[in-house]
C-alpha positions in Angstrom: 42.8 -29.1 142.0 45.4 -30.8 139.5 47.7 -28.0 138.2 50.9 -27.2 140.3 50.2 -23.9 141.9 53.6 -23.1 142.5 54.6 -19.9 141.6 57.9 -18.0 142.5 58.8 -15.3 140.1 57.9 -11.8 140.7 57.6 -12.8 144.9 55.9 -10.0 146.6 56.3 -9.3 150.3 54.2 -6.4 152.1 55.2 -3.5 151.7 53.6 -1.0 154.3 52.0 -2.4 157.8 48.7 -1.8 156.1 49.6 -4.5 154.0 50.5 -7.1 156.2 47.8 -5.9 158.8 45.6 -6.8 155.7 47.4 -10.4 154.8 47.0 -11.3 158.7 43.3 -10.5 158.6 43.1 -12.9 155.4 45.1 -15.2 157.4 43.1 -15.1 160.7 39.6 -15.6 158.6 40.8 -18.3 156.8 41.4 -20.1 160.4 38.1 -19.6 161.1 36.8 -20.6 158.1 39.3 -24.0 158.7 38.0 -24.6 162.2 34.6 -24.4 160.6 35.5 -26.7 157.9 34.5 -24.2 154.9 37.8 -25.7 153.1 37.5 -23.6 149.8 37.1 -20.4 151.8 39.9 -21.3 153.9 42.2 -21.4 150.7 40.9 -19.0 149.1 41.4 -16.3 151.9 45.4 -17.7 152.1 45.8 -17.4 148.5 44.9 -13.7 148.9 46.9 -13.1 151.6 50.3 -14.7 149.9 49.1 -12.0 147.2 50.3 -9.4 149.3 53.1 -11.5 150.9 54.1 -14.2 149.4 57.0 -14.6 151.9 55.4 -15.0 154.4 55.5 -19.3 154.9 52.2 -19.3 157.4 50.2 -18.6 154.9 51.4 -21.3 152.5 51.2 -23.9 155.2 47.9 -22.8 155.9 46.8 -23.2 152.9 48.3 -26.9 152.5 46.3 -27.6 155.2 43.1 -26.5 153.8 44.0 -28.2 150.7 44.6 -31.6 152.2 41.0 -31.5 153.8 39.7 -31.0 150.2 41.8 -33.9 149.0 44.2 -31.5 147.0 47.3 -33.2 147.8 49.5 -32.0 145.0 48.3 -28.2 145.5 49.0 -29.1 149.2 52.4 -30.9 148.2 53.1 -27.9 146.4 52.4 -25.6 149.6 54.6 -27.6 151.6 57.3 -27.9 149.0 58.0 -24.6 149.0 57.1 -23.4 152.9 
């Protein structure tokens, strides 16, 4: 991925505990696949978490870490700069 993926407009925050739990579940799944070196899956899962709660910097930093492992330095930089 070479295009910037910073999208600030329409920031979304989890509105319910159920939404927050779902986002955290995606994060935990992402952590597991990251540890298993399944980097694209880790990016995808953390993206899903961010779609629920864009304001949680942990999801963004986790996606940044997975992006580095995919040599997606632009995506990693974009995520890290917003986090």
